[in-house]
N, C-alpha and C positions, 0 to 999 in steps of 0.2 A: 282836132288840132291841139297840141300841148303848148301852153304859153310859158315862156320863160319868165320866172318871177325874179325881181331884183332882190338881192340880199337885204335884210333889214339894216338901215343906217344906224350907227351908234348915236345914242342921245348925248346931249351935252354932259349930263351927269356921269355917263359911262366913260367919257373921254377924259374927264378931269381926274387927276390923282386925288385920293382921299386926303383930307386934312388930318393932322395929328389928333385933334379933338374927335373927329369922326371915327378914326381908328380906335381910340380909347373907348368910345361908346359901344362900338361893335364888339370889342373884346369883353367889356363888362357884361354885355348881354350873352355872349357866347360861352363865357367861363364864369358861371356864378360861384361866389365864395360865401359860405355861411359864417355866422358869428363865431362858431367854435373854431373854424379854420383861421379866422383873423386873430382870435385870442391865442391860438397855438403859435402863430407866426410872431405875434408881439412878444410872447413869452420867450421864444427861441432867440429873438433879437436882443431882448433884455439880458438874457443869460450870457450871450456873447459879449455884450458891453461890460457886464459885471465881471466876467472872467478877465477881460482885458484890463480893467481898472485894478484888479487884484494882482495879476501877474506882471503886467508892464508898469502900471502906475504905482505899484507897491502899496496900495491901500490895504488896511487890515480888513480881513473878510467880514468881521462882525460890524464893520461900518458901512457896508454896501448892502442895500436892500432893494428887492424887486417888489414893486407895488402892483396892485390889480389894474388891469387895463380898462379904460372907459371908451368903448367903441362909439358911443353917441357923440362924443366931443368932436369927431371929425365930420359927421354927417355922411360918412362912407364915400365922399368924393376924394378925400385924401386921407391917408393913414398918418396920424401924427404921433410922434414918440416924444414924450416929455421926459426930460432928464433933470432931476433935482439933486444937487450936491450940497450937503450941509456939513459944516465944521463944528466941532464941539468937543467937550472932554468926555 
C-alpha cells in the first residue's frame, strides 16, 4: 500500500521576506569584488567628478587632482569617497 505523504511545511525562515541587511550579505558572497575592481571603480568615479568640476564648475584643469584610493579606510563594508578641495594661488 502506498502512503500519501504530506508536502513539507515551510519553515518560519522561508516564509519571512529577507531583510535588506540579509540581502546585502547574500549579494556580497555571491558577487565577490577584488581590490583591483574596487580601485578601477573609484578611479572611474573620481574622473567623472573631476570632469564635472572642470566642465560645469569651470575650475582650471591644473587645479583638480585625483589622488590614490585607500581601500582599507572603509573596511570593505562601505566604499567611501573622499573629496578635498583646496584654494590657493
